[in-house]
N, C-alpha and C positions, 0 to 999 in steps of 0.2 A: 660648338653646338649648344642652342639655346633648350632649357629646360622648361621655360616657362609653359606653364598650361598641361604639362604631362601629368602621370597619374601612377604614383607608386604604391604597392601595398607589402607592409612591413611586419611579418608574425612576430610576436612578443615584442611590439613596439610600445608598449605601455611605461618602459622605464631601461635604465640602463642603456645598452648597445643599439638597442631596437630604438629608442629615444633620441638617442643624439644623431642616429641618421635620419630619422625623422625631422628633426629641427633643422639640420644640413638641408635637405632637401626640399620644407619650406622656403629656407632662405632662398633659394634660387629658383620661386614661384612655382613648385610643382604641388599639386593636390596631393595628397599622402591618407590612406586608409591604414590603420595601425590594428592589431588585434591583440587579445588576451584572454586566458582562461575563464575569467571572473567576471562579472559584471560590474562591481567594485571598482577592479584595477582599471579597467576600460573609462569609466566615469571619472576616476580621480586624474588620468593621464589626460583625458579631454577638457578638465578643468584647468589644469595647468598648461596646456597648449593655446587655450582660449583663442582659437582660432578657426574660421569657417572654413577654411580648406583642409581640415582635417576631419576623417570619417572614422568612427571607434565602431568596432566589430568585438562581438564575443565568438569564440572560435577556437575548440582543443584541437590541435594541429595532429594528433594523432587518431582522428575521426576525418577521413576523405569528406564524407557528409556535410562536416562544418566547414570545410575549407571550400569546399563547391558553393556554399550558400553564402559564405564570403564574396567569392570572386562573384557572384550573380548579384551581390549586392553592390559594390562595386560598379560593375557595368550599369547596372538600373540607375545608379547615380551620376556618374561620369561618362557613360559609355565608351569607355577605353582602359586599357591596363599595358602601360607601359614598362613598369620595372617590379620588379616582385624582389625582396629579400626574406629570404626562408630563416628568419634569426634564431626563432622560439629554441630555447635548448634547457635541460636540465642537467645537474650533475650530482651522483653519489658515489663517494670515496670509501672503500674499504679495501681488507685484504679480499682475494678471492676466495677464500674458506669462510667469509665472513660475511660477504656482502648478501643482501637476502635476495631473494624471486623477486619479489615486489619493485626493489629499487633498480634490479636487472632491467625489468621488462617497460616499466615507465622511461628507462632512458632509451631504449630500442625504439619506444613508440612515441616517443616526443621528439629525439634525437635523429632518429634514422627514418623511420618511418613517416615523420613529420614532414621531412625536404620533400619526399616522394609525394605524400598527398598534397602538398602546396605547389610544385610542379603541373601534377597531373590535373589537377583543378585549373589551372592559369594558363597551361601551355598554347591553348586553343586562342585564347585571347593575346599571349605574345606574337604568335605566328602571324594573326591580322595585325597588331602595332609594329612588327621587326623589333621586340624589346630584348629585355634583358633581364635574365634571370641570375639570382646570386644567393650561394648559403654563405651562413656563419659557421665557420667550421673551428680550428684550433690549432696551434702547433703540436695540441694532443692527439693531431689526424696524423702526425709523422714521428712524433717521439712517443716514446711509451716509458710509463715509471712505474714504480709500485704502488698500490691502495688504486688504481685507475684501470683495472683491466677491463670492466662495462663501460666507462668513460672511452677509454682509448677505442674499443671495438665499435663504438657507435662515430666516432669522429674521425677514424681510420675510413669507416664506411661512407660518410658523408663526402671525403675527399674522392675517394674512387668513384662514388655516385655520381659526382658535380662533374667530373673529369669526362666519364662517359658519356653523360646528357650532353655535355658539350660537343662532342663527336656527333652526336646524332642528331642536333639541333642546331648547328652552323648553315647547312643547307638553307635552313627557313629565314636565314639572316637574322637567327636569336642569337644575343651574347650571353655566355655563361660563364661565370667566375666562382671561386669559391677562396674566402679569406680566412686567413688562419691566423688568429693574434694570439700573442703570448700573454702576459697578465695586461688587465684592464681592471679599470677602477668601476667596479659595477656592483649592482645588488644581488651577483650570481650565488649560490651557495649559501644563502642568507647573511652575505656579506654588507656592510653598513661603509660605504665610502667615506675616507676621512681624508684629514691633510697627510696625514701617513702615507697614501695610497699617490701623492705626487708623482713619486717618480713611473708608475705605470703610465701606460697608454690611456688617454681621456676617450670617452663615448665621442665626443665631437671629433677626435683625430681618424675615427673609423666612418663617420660620417663625411671628413673632408676626403678621406680614400674613395667614398662612394660616388660621389660628387666627380672628382678628378676620372675615375672609370667611365662614368657615364659623359664626361665633355671628350673622351678619347678618339682618334677617329677612327670610323667605324672598320677600316681594312687591319686595325690593330687589335688584338685581343688576348690582354693581361688575364690567362685562364688560372692560373693558383698564385696566389700572392702569399707570401709568409711576412708578418708585421711582428715587431719586438719592441719593447722598452730600449732604448739609447742605454742608458745606467742602471741597469738592475742591482748593480753594486750600493746603488743608495738608499735602498730599503731598509 
């Protein structure tokens, strides 16, 4: 299945997993819109891509109106939207008796409300294209651990939301998948990737996975995918 000329929107696409997915889709000849919360991060990403097939958008996924404007900008520029990856996310980790109200609500607003806002803004365009909606969840969406009550709550929610949305939308020939990675070498939670992260999943690995999903025959839908490092003992 050729992806040439198709249009994708990736939230949180200025670095890390979102950036890696964008690179992989561009290699397939797709047009890619990326969003970030700050104009500076979007500008820096655009300079790094240096590709006319990339559209940079400033959007806070916690605000539905931002996502509506982002999708409108994509449709105005390219006239269609085929693939949406709800990737934007944040993480704050602390014991439940120490986590702040602000950190809790930021995770709910970004990780959970964000995937809803992104889908709500794009679903009619995806009906038109019979497209693909994906969310970036986490193994923390099925495995709980100490200090992660807030993060677990959002990622468990993302998994449940995505699977229920899949059941609602497949009658429109819209495919819906959630990807649940383990440790990935990204800037998540202020981490700076280095050679010590070589054992982890790399952003381009997730990008390859997304391409494989898009190329899969329409009759088959991997609706929930867990992916983890092969050798975590090497860390």
